[in-house]
KEKE-3310 file (N, C-alpha, C; in steps of 0.2 Angstrom, whole numbers, plus 5000, padded with zeros to 4 digits):
npx = (5004:5003:5006:5002:5006:4997:5005:5007:5006:5005:5015:5026:5044:5056:5068:5078:5080:5095:5098:5096:5099:5097:5102:5100:5106:5102:5112:5124:5140:5155:5166:5162:5162:5176:5177:5169:5176:5189:5187:5179:5181:5173:5165:5161:5155:5147:5146:5159:5161:5154:5161:5174:5170:5167:5167:5173:5176:5191:5196:5188:5175:5159:5157:5145:5130:5129:5115:5120:5109:5095:5083:5087:5099:5096:5087:5096:5104:5094:5091:5102:5105:5111:5106:5101:5096:5087:5078:5074:5079:5082:5078:5068:5060:5057:5046:5046:5038:5026:5023:5023:5028:5039:5040:5047:5037:5026:5009:5006:5017:5019:5015:5017:5022:5033:5043:5048:5060:5067:5059:5051:5051:5064:5070:5072:5068:5077:5069:5059:5066:5070:5058:5052:5061:5057:5044:5044:5050:5063:5072:5077:5067:5051:5051:5051:5049:5053:5050:5055:5051:5060:5065:5054:5048:5034:5028:5015:5012:5025:5027:5035:5033:5029:5027:5029:5020:5027:5032:5038:5038:5038:5045:5063:5068:5056:5054:5064:5060:5048:5053:5060:5050:5044:5054:5053:5041:5029:5022:5025:5039:5050:5065:5073:5076:5074:5078:5075:5082:5080:5091:5108:5105:5095:5100:5112:5109:5103:5113:5125:5140:5151:5147:5143:5131:5129:5139:5133:5122:5127:5131:5119:5114:5123:5120:5107:5110:5116:5106:5098:5107:5106:5093:5093:5101:5092:5082:5088:5094:5106:5118:5114:5110:5114:5121:5120:5126:5124:5123:5117:5123:5135:5140:5141:5148:5140:5147:5145:5132:5125:5115:5104:5095:5101:5110:5104:5089:5077:5065:5067:5068:5063:5066:5072:5074:5086:5095:5110:5111:5103:5091:5088:5077:5077:5067:5060:5071:5080:5091:5105:5108:5104:5113:5126:5126:5124:5136:5146:5145:5154:5160:5150:5145:5140:5132:5128:5116:5121:5134:5137:5148:5153:5156:5147:5135:5123:5114:5107:5092:5075:5071:5082:5087:5089:5099:5111:5115:5128:5137:5152:5161:5155:5148:5131:5116:5103:5087:5082:5083:5072:5070:5070:5073:5083:5093:5097:5102:5114:5121:5123:5120:5123:5133:5146:5149:5162:5168:5175:5169:5155:5153:5146:5145:5150:5147:5148:5143:5142:5138:5141:5152:5169:5180:5185:5190:5196:5192:5202:5200:5186:5170:5156:5140:5130:5135:5130:5118:5121:5129:5120:5112:5120:5123:5110:5108:5102:5096:5101:5092:5094:5107:5118:5130:5146:5151:5164:5170:5166:5168:5179:5176:5169:5165:5160:5156:5154:5140:5125:5123:5120:5132:5135:5126:5130:5135)
npy = (4994:5011:5026:5043:5059:5074:5087:5105:5114:5111:5112:5116:5119:5132:5133:5120:5109:5101:5083:5067:5050:5036:5020:5005:4989:4976:4969:4969:4965:4973:4968:4960:4962:4960:4947:4940:4942:4937:4924:4918:4923:4931:4945:4962:4974:4985:4989:4992:5002:5012:5014:5019:5031:5038:5038:5028:5016:5011:5001:4991:4996:5004:5010:5003:5004:4998:4988:4977:4976:4975:4984:4994:5000:5004:5014:5022:5027:5035:5045:5049:5046:5037:5021:5021:5033:5035:5025:5013:4999:4986:4973:4967:4971:4975:4987:4994:5004:5005:4992:4983:4973:4976:4971:4967:4963:4966:4971:4984:4990:5002:5012:5028:5029:5021:5026:5039:5042:5045:5054:5061:5071:5070:5063:5064:5059:5059:5061:5069:5080:5085:5088:5098:5108:5113:5117:5127:5138:5140:5135:5135:5131:5121:5105:5087:5071:5053:5037:5020:5007:5009:5008:5014:5023:5021:5025:5032:5049:5053:5052:5051:5061:5053:5036:5018:5005:4991:4977:4963:4954:4962:4965:4968:4977:4984:4991:5001:5007:5013:5022:5031:5036:5044:5054:5060:5065:5076:5086:5087:5083:5072:5076:5069:5052:5036:5019:5002:4985:4968:4959:4956:4950:4940:4928:4927:4923:4911:4903:4907:4918:4916:4908:4900:4904:4917:4923:4922:4930:4943:4945:4946:4957:4967:4967:4972:4985:4990:4990:5000:5011:5013:5017:5029:5036:5036:5044:5056:5059:5056:5065:5074:5068:5063:5048:5037:5022:5009:5000:4990:4981:4968:4950:4934:4918:4905:4895:4888:4883:4889:4882:4890:4885:4874:4878:4887:4891:4896:4901:4910:4923:4936:4937:4946:4949:4943:4929:4933:4944:4949:4957:4956:4953:4950:4941:4948:4949:4940:4945:4945:4932:4927:4934:4930:4916:4917:4924:4914:4906:4900:4909:4919:4936:4946:4960:4971:4984:4996:4995:4993:4995:5012:5015:5008:5016:5012:5012:5022:5021:5016:5005:4997:4984:4976:4967:4964:4953:4946:4938:4929:4931:4921:4912:4908:4910:4900:4897:4885:4868:4865:4876:4878:4886:4895:4886:4881:4891:4898:4909:4925:4941:4954:4955:4963:4979:4983:4973:4969:4961:4964:4976:4987:4990:5005:5016:5030:5041:5055:5072:5079:5072:5067:5060:5043:5041:5035:5033:5031:5029:5022:5030:5033:5026:5034:5046:5048:5055:5069:5070:5068:5079:5089:5087:5089:5102:5106:5112:5103:5092:5089:5078:5063:5062:5066:5078:5080:5068:5064:5074:5074:5067:5074:5085:5098:5115:5124:5131:5140:5132:5128:5128:5129:5121:5108:5093)
npz = (5000:4996:5004:5005:5010:5009:5001:5007:4996:4979:4966:4953:4956:4954:4960:4965:4978:4985:4980:4987:4989:5000:5002:5009:5011:5020:5032:5025:5025:5029:5021:5011:4997:4994:4998:4989:4978:4981:4985:4976:4964:4958:4949:4953:4945:4946:4959:4960:4951:4957:4969:4963:4958:4968:4986:4999:5013:5018:5027:5039:5039:5044:5060:5069:5080:5096:5102:5089:5079:5067:5068:5078:5073:5060:5064:5071:5060:5054:5063:5070:5083:5097:5103:5117:5117:5106:5109:5103:5108:5104:5092:5099:5114:5131:5139:5155:5160:5151:5153:5143:5128:5115:5098:5082:5074:5080:5081:5086:5083:5076:5084:5090:5103:5106:5099:5102:5109:5125:5132:5123:5109:5108:5097:5079:5064:5049:5037:5042:5046:5034:5028:5036:5035:5022:5025:5035:5030:5032:5023:5005:4997:4995:5002:4999:5006:5002:5007:5006:5015:5026:5043:5055:5047:5045:5056:5066:5065:5061:5048:5032:5017:5006:5007:5009:5017:5025:5015:5013:5002:4991:4975:4972:4962:4959:4970:4969:4957:4961:4970:4962:4954:4962:4964:4951:4950:4943:4950:4964:4967:4976:4986:4994:4997:5004:5004:5008:5009:5012:5010:5010:5022:5025:5018:5024:5037:5035:5028:5032:5033:5025:5014:4998:4994:4999:4992:4979:4981:4983:4970:4964:4970:4965:4951:4953:4958:4946:4937:4944:4943:4929:4927:4934:4925:4914:4918:4919:4931:4936:4936:4946:4958:4974:4981:4994:5000:5011:5026:5041:5049:5051:5049:5057:5057:5065:5077:5089:5101:5116:5128:5138:5147:5152:5162:5171:5181:5171:5175:5185:5180:5168:5151:5137:5120:5107:5104:5103:5111:5126:5136:5153:5166:5182:5194:5209:5222:5217:5209:5212:5213:5200:5192:5197:5193:5179:5176:5178:5167:5153:5139:5140:5143:5156:5162:5175:5175:5178:5176:5163:5149:5146:5133:5125:5124:5130:5141:5148:5148:5151:5146:5145:5154:5171:5170:5157:5144:5134:5121:5117:5101:5088:5096:5102:5111:5115:5122:5124:5118:5110:5103:5087:5077:5082:5085:5073:5065:5054:5053:5061:5070:5081:5090:5100:5095:5093:5086:5070:5062:5063:5057:5045:5027:5018:5005:4994:4982:4970:4967:4979:4984:4986:4973:4970:4983:4998:5014:5028:5042:5051:5053:5064:5065:5069:5064:5051:5050:5052:5041:5031:5033:5030:5016:5011:5015:5027:5043:5057:5068:5086:5089:5091:5083:5075:5065:5061:5059:5046:5038:5029:5017:5009:4995:4993:4995:5010:5011:5015:5026:5043:5052:5065:5071:5070:5077)
capx = (5000:5007:5003:5004:5003:4996:5009:5004:5005:5008:5017:5033:5048:5061:5074:5078:5085:5099:5095:5100:5096:5101:5101:5102:5106:5103:5117:5130:5146:5160:5171:5159:5165:5182:5176:5167:5182:5195:5185:5175:5184:5167:5166:5155:5157:5143:5149:5166:5160:5151:5167:5179:5167:5165:5171:5172:5180:5196:5196:5184:5168:5156:5156:5138:5128:5127:5117:5121:5103:5092:5079:5091:5104:5092:5084:5101:5105:5089:5090:5109:5105:5112:5100:5099:5093:5081:5074:5073:5085:5083:5072:5062:5062:5051:5046:5043:5032:5020:5022:5022:5034:5039:5043:5047:5031:5020:5003:5006:5024:5020:5013:5023:5025:5039:5048:5050:5065:5065:5054:5047:5054:5071:5072:5068:5070:5080:5064:5055:5070:5070:5051:5051:5065:5053:5038:5044:5053:5071:5076:5076:5061:5048:5054:5047:5053:5050:5054:5052:5052:5065:5063:5052:5044:5027:5026:5010:5015:5032:5027:5037:5028:5027:5030:5026:5020:5032:5030:5044:5038:5039:5051:5068:5068:5050:5056:5068:5056:5044:5057:5062:5044:5043:5059:5051:5034:5029:5019:5029:5045:5054:5072:5076:5073:5077:5075:5078:5082:5081:5096:5110:5104:5091:5104:5117:5106:5102:5118:5132:5143:5156:5144:5142:5124:5131:5142:5128:5117:5130:5131:5112:5113:5127:5116:5101:5113:5118:5099:5096:5111:5104:5087:5095:5103:5087:5078:5092:5096:5113:5122:5112:5108:5119:5119:5124:5124:5126:5120:5116:5127:5139:5137:5146:5146:5139:5151:5142:5126:5124:5108:5103:5091:5106:5114:5100:5082:5074:5059:5069:5069:5060:5071:5069:5080:5087:5101:5116:5111:5097:5090:5085:5073:5076:5061:5062:5075:5084:5095:5112:5108:5105:5119:5131:5125:5126:5143:5150:5145:5159:5158:5145:5147:5134:5133:5123:5114:5125:5141:5137:5153:5150:5156:5141:5130:5118:5113:5102:5085:5072:5070:5088:5084:5094:5105:5112:5119:5130:5141:5158:5160:5154:5143:5124:5112:5096:5083:5081:5084:5066:5070:5073:5076:5089:5098:5099:5104:5121:5124:5120:5123:5121:5139:5149:5150:5169:5171:5175:5164:5149:5153:5143:5148:5148:5150:5144:5145:5138:5141:5143:5157:5175:5180:5190:5193:5195:5193:5206:5197:5179:5166:5151:5134:5126:5137:5127:5113:5124:5132:5114:5109:5125:5122:5103:5108:5097:5098:5100:5090:5099:5110:5124:5135:5151:5152:5171:5172:5164:5169:5184:5174:5164:5168:5156:5158:5150:5136:5119:5123:5121:5138:5135:5122:5133:5138)
capy = (5000:5017:5031:5049:5065:5079:5093:5111:5116:5107:5116:5115:5123:5134:5131:5113:5107:5095:5077:5062:5043:5032:5013:5000:4982:4973:4963:4969:4965:4978:4965:4955:4963:4957:4940:4937:4942:4933:4917:4915:4926:4935:4952:4966:4980:4991:4992:4995:5009:5017:5016:5023:5037:5042:5037:5021:5016:5006:4996:4990:4998:5009:5008:5004:5005:4992:4982:4977:4973:4979:4990:4999:5003:5008:5020:5027:5031:5040:5050:5051:5045:5030:5017:5023:5039:5035:5021:5006:4996:4980:4971:4965:4974:4977:4994:4993:5009:5003:4985:4980:4971:4978:4966:4970:4960:4968:4975:4991:4993:5009:5017:5033:5029:5017:5029:5046:5043:5044:5059:5064:5077:5069:5061:5067:5056:5064:5063:5074:5086:5088:5091:5104:5113:5116:5120:5133:5144:5142:5133:5139:5129:5116:5099:5081:5065:5047:5031:5013:5002:5011:5007:5020:5027:5020:5026:5037:5055:5054:5049:5054:5064:5047:5030:5011:5000:4986:4971:4959:4951:4967:4964:4973:4982:4988:4996:5007:5010:5017:5028:5036:5039:5050:5059:5063:5067:5083:5091:5088:5078:5072:5077:5064:5046:5030:5012:4996:4978:4963:4955:4949:4947:4933:4923:4926:4920:4904:4899:4909:4924:4913:4903:4901:4907:4924:4926:4923:4935:4949:4946:4948:4964:4971:4967:4977:4991:4992:4992:5006:5017:5014:5020:5036:5039:5037:5049:5061:5061:5053:5070:5078:5065:5060:5041:5034:5015:5007:4994:4991:4977:4962:4944:4930:4911:4902:4889:4884:4885:4888:4881:4893:4881:4869:4881:4891:4890:4901:4904:4915:4930:4937:4938:4949:4950:4937:4924:4936:4949:4949:4961:4951:4956:4945:4942:4952:4946:4935:4948:4943:4924:4926:4937:4925:4910:4919:4926:4909:4902:4901:4913:4924:4942:4948:4966:4974:4990:5002:4993:4992:5000:5018:5016:5005:5020:5007:5011:5027:5020:5012:4998:4993:4981:4975:4963:4963:4947:4946:4932:4930:4930:4914:4909:4910:4908:4898:4896:4877:4864:4865:4882:4875:4892:4897:4880:4879:4897:4897:4916:4930:4947:4957:4955:4969:4983:4984:4968:4971:4956:4967:4982:4987:4993:5011:5018:5036:5044:5060:5079:5081:5068:5066:5055:5038:5043:5030:5035:5026:5027:5022:5034:5030:5026:5040:5052:5048:5060:5075:5070:5069:5085:5093:5086:5092:5109:5106:5113:5096:5091:5086:5071:5061:5061:5071:5079:5081:5062:5062:5080:5074:5064:5079:5089:5104:5121:5125:5136:5140:5127:5131:5124:5130:5116:5102:5091)
capz = (5000:4995:5008:5003:5014:5004:5002:5008:4990:4974:4960:4951:4959:4950:4964:4967:4983:4984:4980:4991:4990:5004:5001:5014:5010:5027:5034:5020:5029:5025:5017:5007:4990:4994:4999:4983:4973:4983:4987:4971:4958:4955:4948:4955:4941:4948:4966:4959:4948:4963:4973:4960:4956:4975:4992:5003:5019:5016:5032:5045:5038:5048:5067:5070:5087:5100:5099:5081:5076:5062:5070:5082:5069:5055:5067:5072:5054:5052:5068:5072:5090:5100:5105:5123:5116:5102:5113:5100:5110:5101:5088:5103:5121:5136:5142:5161:5161:5148:5155:5136:5124:5108:5094:5075:5071:5084:5078:5088:5083:5073:5089:5092:5110:5106:5094:5103:5114:5133:5135:5118:5105:5108:5091:5073:5058:5043:5032:5045:5046:5027:5026:5040:5032:5017:5027:5039:5027:5033:5017:4999:4993:4998:5001:5001:5007:5000:5010:5005:5020:5031:5050:5058:5042:5045:5063:5066:5068:5058:5041:5026:5012:5003:5010:5008:5022:5024:5011:5011:4995:4985:4971:4974:4957:4960:4976:4966:4952:4965:4973:4956:4952:4967:4962:4945:4950:4941:4955:4971:4967:4982:4985:4998:4997:5007:5002:5012:5006:5017:5008:5010:5029:5026:5016:5029:5043:5033:5025:5035:5029:5020:5010:4991:4993:5000:4986:4973:4983:4982:4963:4962:4972:4960:4945:4954:4958:4939:4934:4947:4940:4922:4928:4935:4919:4909:4921:4919:4938:4938:4938:4951:4964:4978:4983:5000:5000:5017:5030:5048:5053:5047:5050:5059:5057:5072:5079:5095:5104:5123:5130:5144:5152:5155:5167:5176:5181:5168:5178:5189:5177:5162:5146:5131:5115:5102:5103:5105:5116:5130:5142:5158:5172:5187:5199:5215:5227:5213:5204:5213:5211:5193:5190:5199:5189:5172:5176:5178:5161:5148:5133:5141:5147:5159:5165:5178:5171:5180:5174:5156:5147:5143:5125:5122:5124:5130:5148:5151:5146:5156:5142:5146:5160:5176:5167:5149:5143:5128:5120:5113:5094:5086:5100:5102:5116:5114:5128:5125:5112:5106:5099:5081:5073:5085:5085:5066:5061:5053:5053:5065:5072:5088:5095:5102:5089:5091:5082:5063:5059:5064:5054:5038:5021:5016:4998:4993:4976:4968:4967:4986:4987:4982:4968:4971:4989:5003:5021:5032:5048:5051:5057:5068:5061:5070:5060:5045:5050:5051:5034:5026:5034:5026:5009:5010:5017:5032:5050:5060:5075:5090:5087:5094:5079:5075:5058:5059:5057:5040:5034:5024:5011:5005:4990:4992:5000:5016:5010:5018:5031:5049:5055:5073:5074:5069:5083)
cpx = (5004:5003:5006:5001:5003:5001:5005:5002:5008:5009:5024:5038:5054:5068:5073:5082:5089:5096:5099:5096:5100:5098:5104:5101:5107:5108:5123:5136:5151:5165:5168:5161:5171:5182:5174:5172:5187:5193:5182:5177:5178:5168:5160:5156:5153:5145:5155:5166:5158:5157:5172:5176:5165:5169:5169:5177:5185:5197:5191:5176:5166:5156:5149:5137:5127:5120:5116:5115:5100:5088:5083:5096:5101:5089:5090:5104:5100:5088:5097:5109:5107:5106:5097:5095:5087:5076:5072:5080:5086:5077:5066:5065:5056:5052:5042:5037:5026:5018:5020:5029:5033:5043:5042:5041:5025:5015:5004:5013:5025:5017:5018:5026:5032:5045:5051:5055:5063:5060:5051:5051:5062:5074:5068:5071:5072:5074:5060:5059:5070:5063:5050:5055:5061:5047:5038:5048:5060:5075:5074:5070:5057:5051:5050:5051:5049:5054:5050:5055:5057:5061:5060:5048:5037:5024:5021:5014:5022:5032:5031:5031:5025:5031:5026:5026:5024:5029:5036:5044:5038:5046:5056:5068:5062:5051:5059:5064:5051:5047:5058:5056:5042:5048:5057:5044:5033:5026:5023:5034:5048:5061:5076:5073:5077:5074:5079:5077:5084:5087:5103:5109:5101:5096:5110:5115:5106:5108:5125:5135:5148:5154:5144:5136:5125:5134:5138:5124:5120:5130:5124:5111:5117:5123:5110:5104:5114:5111:5097:5100:5108:5097:5088:5097:5097:5082:5082:5093:5103:5118:5121:5111:5114:5117:5124:5121:5128:5122:5119:5121:5131:5135:5143:5144:5145:5142:5148:5136:5126:5117:5107:5100:5095:5109:5110:5093:5079:5068:5061:5069:5064:5066:5068:5075:5080:5094:5108:5116:5104:5097:5086:5083:5072:5070:5064:5066:5080:5090:5103:5113:5109:5111:5125:5131:5127:5133:5148:5149:5150:5156:5153:5148:5140:5136:5127:5122:5119:5132:5142:5143:5150:5151:5151:5136:5123:5116:5107:5096:5082:5071:5077:5087:5090:5100:5105:5117:5121:5135:5147:5156:5160:5149:5136:5121:5105:5093:5083:5082:5078:5066:5074:5076:5082:5094:5101:5102:5112:5125:5120:5124:5120:5127:5141:5151:5157:5172:5170:5170:5157:5148:5150:5147:5146:5152:5145:5147:5140:5141:5144:5150:5164:5175:5186:5194:5191:5197:5197:5203:5190:5176:5160:5145:5130:5129:5134:5121:5116:5127:5126:5112:5114:5123:5115:5103:5102:5100:5096:5096:5095:5101:5116:5130:5140:5153:5159:5173:5171:5166:5174:5182:5170:5168:5163:5158:5152:5145:5129:5118:5124:5126:5138:5130:5125:5137:5142)
cpy = (5006:5022:5038:5055:5071:5085:5100:5114:5112:5111:5115:5121:5125:5133:5124:5112:5101:5088:5072:5056:5039:5025:5009:4993:4979:4968:4963:4970:4970:4975:4960:4956:4960:4949:4937:4937:4937:4926:4914:4918:4929:4942:4956:4973:4986:4994:4995:5002:5014:5019:5020:5030:5041:5040:5030:5021:5010:5000:4996:4992:5003:5006:5009:5004:4998:4993:4982:4973:4978:4985:4996:5003:5007:5015:5025:5031:5036:5046:5053:5050:5038:5027:5019:5029:5039:5029:5014:5002:4989:4978:4969:4968:4975:4984:4993:4998:5007:4996:4981:4978:4973:4973:4969:4968:4962:4972:4982:4994:5000:5014:5022:5032:5025:5021:5036:5047:5042:5049:5063:5070:5076:5067:5064:5063:5061:5066:5069:5081:5089:5091:5097:5110:5117:5120:5126:5139:5145:5139:5136:5136:5123:5109:5093:5075:5059:5041:5025:5008:5003:5010:5014:5025:5027:5021:5032:5044:5057:5051:5054:5057:5058:5041:5024:5008:4994:4980:4968:4956:4956:4966:4970:4979:4986:4993:5002:5010:5015:5023:5033:5039:5045:5055:5063:5065:5075:5088:5092:5082:5078:5074:5073:5058:5041:5024:5007:4989:4973:4958:4959:4946:4941:4928:4922:4922:4912:4900:4901:4914:4922:4908:4905:4905:4915:4927:4927:4929:4942:4950:4949:4955:4969:4972:4972:4984:4994:4994:4999:5012:5018:5018:5028:5040:5041:5043:5055:5064:5059:5059:5074:5075:5062:5053:5039:5026:5012:5001:4995:4987:4972:4956:4939:4923:4908:4895:4885:4887:4884:4888:4884:4889:4876:4872:4885:4890:4896:4904:4909:4922:4930:4939:4941:4950:4943:4935:4927:4941:4949:4954:4956:4955:4951:4946:4945:4947:4941:4938:4945:4936:4923:4929:4933:4919:4912:4921:4920:4904:4904:4904:4918:4930:4944:4955:4968:4981:4995:5001:4992:4997:5006:5019:5012:5010:5016:5006:5016:5027:5015:5005:4994:4990:4980:4972:4963:4958:4947:4940:4933:4928:4923:4910:4912:4907:4906:4896:4889:4874:4864:4871:4881:4881:4894:4892:4879:4885:4896:4904:4920:4936:4949:4957:4962:4973:4985:4979:4970:4967:4959:4973:4982:4991:5001:5013:5024:5039:5050:5067:5081:5077:5068:5060:5050:5040:5037:5033:5029:5024:5027:5027:5030:5031:5032:5047:5053:5054:5067:5076:5071:5076:5090:5093:5090:5099:5110:5108:5106:5097:5089:5079:5069:5060:5067:5072:5079:5074:5060:5068:5079:5070:5068:5083:5095:5109:5121:5131:5135:5134:5130:5127:5124:5124:5109:5100:5084)
cpz = (5000:4999:5006:5007:5009:5006:5003:5001:4985:4967:4959:4954:4954:4954:4967:4973:4982:4984:4983:4991:4995:5003:5006:5012:5017:5027:5029:5024:5025:5020:5012:5000:4989:4994:4993:4978:4974:4983:4980:4964:4954:4954:4951:4952:4944:4955:4965:4956:4953:4967:4970:4958:4963:4980:4995:5009:5017:5020:5037:5044:5043:5055:5069:5078:5090:5103:5092:5078:5071:5064:5073:5077:5063:5058:5069:5066:5053:5057:5071:5080:5091:5102:5112:5122:5112:5105:5109:5102:5108:5096:5092:5110:5125:5139:5149:5163:5157:5150:5148:5133:5117:5104:5087:5072:5075:5080:5080:5087:5079:5078:5091:5099:5110:5103:5096:5109:5121:5135:5129:5115:5105:5101:5085:5067:5053:5038:5035:5045:5039:5025:5030:5038:5026:5019:5031:5036:5028:5028:5011:4995:4997:4997:5003:5001:5004:5003:5008:5010:5025:5038:5052:5053:5042:5052:5063:5069:5065:5051:5036:5021:5009:5006:5008:5015:5020:5020:5009:5004:4989:4981:4972:4969:4957:4965:4973:4961:4956:4968:4968:4953:4956:4966:4956:4944:4948:4945:4961:4971:4974:4981:4989:4998:5001:5005:5006:5008:5011:5016:5008:5017:5029:5023:5021:5035:5041:5031:5028:5030:5024:5015:5002:4990:4994:4994:4980:4975:4982:4974:4961:4964:4967:4954:4947:4955:4951:4936:4937:4944:4933:4923:4930:4929:4914:4912:4922:4927:4940:4940:4944:4958:4968:4981:4989:5000:5007:5020:5037:5052:5048:5049:5052:5059:5064:5073:5084:5098:5112:5125:5137:5149:5155:5161:5173:5175:5177:5170:5183:5186:5170:5157:5140:5126:5110:5102:5105:5110:5119:5135:5147:5164:5177:5192:5205:5220:5223:5209:5206:5211:5204:5190:5191:5194:5182:5171:5175:5172:5156:5142:5134:5144:5150:5163:5169:5175:5172:5178:5167:5153:5144:5135:5121:5120:5125:5138:5151:5147:5150:5152:5142:5153:5165:5174:5160:5148:5135:5127:5116:5105:5092:5090:5100:5108:5114:5121:5129:5118:5108:5102:5092:5077:5075:5084:5078:5062:5060:5053:5057:5067:5078:5093:5096:5096:5088:5087:5074:5060:5059:5060:5047:5033:5021:5009:4997:4986:4974:4969:4973:4988:4983:4978:4970:4977:4994:5010:5025:5038:5048:5055:5060:5064:5063:5067:5053:5045:5049:5044:5030:5027:5030:5019:5007:5012:5022:5039:5054:5066:5079:5089:5091:5090:5079:5068:5056:5056:5049:5035:5028:5017:5007:5000:4988:4997:5005:5015:5013:5023:5038:5053:5062:5076:5073:5075:5082)
residu = (MET:ILE:ALA:ILE:LEU:SER:PRO:SER:THR:THR:HIS:LYS:HIS:HIS:ASP:GLN:PRO:PRO:LYS:LEU:ILE:VAL:ILE:SER:PHE:ASP:GLY:PHE:LYS:TRP:ASP:TYR:LEU:ASP:PHE:VAL:LYS:ASN:SER:PHE:ASN:TYR:SER:THR:PRO:ASN:PHE:ASP:MET:LEU:ILE:SER:SER:GLY:VAL:SER:ILE:SER:ASN:ASP:GLY:VAL:LEU:ASN:ALA:PHE:VAL:THR:LYS:THR:PHE:PRO:ASN:HIS:TYR:SER:ILE:ALA:THR:GLY:ARG:TYR:GLU:GLU:ASN:HIS:GLY:ILE:VAL:GLY:ASN:SER:PHE:TYR:ASP:PRO:LEU:PHE:ASN:GLU:THR:PHE:ASP:ILE:SER:SER:PRO:ASP:GLY:THR:ASP:SER:LYS:TRP:TRP:ASP:GLY:LYS:SER:GLY:LYS:LEU:VAL:GLU:PRO:ILE:TRP:ILE:THR:ASN:GLN:LYS:CYS:GLY:CYS:ASN:GLY:THR:CYS:GLU:CYS:GLU:ARG:TYR:SER:GLY:VAL:VAL:PHE:TRP:VAL:GLY:SER:ASP:VAL:GLU:GLY:GLN:HIS:PRO:THR:ARG:PHE:LEU:HIS:TYR:ASN:LYS:SER:MET:ASP:PHE:LYS:ASP:ARG:LEU:ILE:GLN:LEU:LEU:GLU:TRP:PHE:THR:ASP:GLU:GLU:SER:PRO:ILE:ASN:PHE:GLY:MET:VAL:TYR:PHE:ASN:GLU:PRO:ASP:SER:THR:GLY:HIS:GLU:TYR:GLY:PRO:ASN:SER:THR:GLU:ILE:ALA:LYS:LYS:ILE:ILE:GLU:LEU:ASP:LYS:LEU:LEU:GLY:GLU:PHE:LEU:GLU:MET:LEU:LYS:GLU:LYS:LYS:LEU:MET:SER:SER:VAL:ASN:ILE:ILE:LEU:THR:SER:ASP:HIS:GLY:MET:VAL:TYR:GLN:ARG:GLU:VAL:ILE:ILE:LEU:SER:ASP:TYR:VAL:ASP:VAL:SER:LEU:PHE:GLN:ILE:TYR:GLY:THR:SER:LEU:VAL:TYR:ASN:ILE:LEU:PRO:LYS:PRO:GLY:HIS:LEU:GLU:GLU:VAL:TYR:LYS:ILE:LEU:SER:ASN:ILE:SER:HIS:LEU:ASN:VAL:TYR:LYS:LYS:GLU:HIS:ILE:PRO:THR:GLU:TYR:HIS:TYR:ARG:ASN:ASN:ARG:ARG:ILE:LEU:ASP:LEU:VAL:LEU:THR:VAL:GLU:GLU:GLY:TYR:ARG:VAL:CYS:MET:SER:ARG:ASN:ASP:THR:TYR:CYS:MET:LEU:MET:LYS:GLY:ASP:HIS:GLY:TYR:ASN:ASN:SER:LEU:LYS:SER:MET:HIS:PRO:ILE:PHE:ILE:ALA:SER:GLY:PRO:ALA:PHE:LYS:VAL:ASN:TYR:LYS:LEU:GLU:ARG:PRO:PHE:GLU:ILE:VAL:ASP:LEU:TYR:SER:LEU:MET:CYS:TYR:ILE:LEU:LYS:LEU:PRO:PRO:HIS:ASP:ASN:ASP:GLY:ASP:PHE:LYS:ARG:VAL:GLU:SER:ILE:LEU:ASN:ILE:LYS:ARG:GLU:VAL:TYR:LEU:THR:GLU:ASN:LEU:VAL)
# end
């Protein structure tokens, strides 16, 4: 279903705002392109063309946010906020104030109560920043945003001008066709678009990150990218649009499973999360007991909330519970042997974000970016918000990013930009 919010006026504009398209290939590990070339001798001409005509990160990829899961990191891209600040602290989590559980498939998952940070008005997705700029007269023209399946875009009260409700079965090429139709609309063309694809994540989970299936999927995505670039040329957008191609996390092969019920009475606590990172709420009077038992299980790391490392930026939110359980790279936690999906998964993500295996890809090209430039040091995923604002010439909402970490990849002068707002 396509949803359209009526613009305040509909007419052609003489002054066109900067154009930006952000593409996310879920679970696209930073070194997948090298993997398919070195291990299978496959070529990826369209990814290579985008890299040579723009910028990329030479080592390690993007430092994403802890926890390294899909919903939290996509929302960090869109808002520039760490998870403790934007409030989406996992793909599944418990809110003690609401006494309710959020899950990515929850019927009420689009209720704004889940998405407004710790106290409301704390977060603002980039598509809203773009639209507000046009509406309140602080920018040079009206602006419209279009989003295909990005996390948070179908939340009540923060819709883009145009968006689609999530439909996993929608053909990948059709998603791009829809986005470009919005860019070329005669009455109210969008200047900012985001589009999400659930691959190669799904393939990585099923077959593992070092599989033949992953290599073949990367080749499919390269072909899709080539078709997209041809569509941009046909619509005469290639020379004016900026493209950011990135992801939310990497992927690790699963070597061994830890069955939690083999070590602890799971009736002593409530547990929320999935396989590699859990928030745990012990029953009254059992916190120390549960903490001690979990701390003695090999390959697990358990933190009391107040002792979660500050560099995780994962402490100051009520949805982060009394204990946080993580696992070492290559291990996973299943509640019992009856959890078939957990037991059989060959690839997963959610580990410590300092691990290179968790880092996603980043490529960017267009008039705003340098050509054939490789950034030696990775920036953080929260920095993408201020980067997007700079490209779009927007005054940014409050965010946790640092524009200085991405400044060197740009090839545009600082004009009409409120640099005092960059953080």
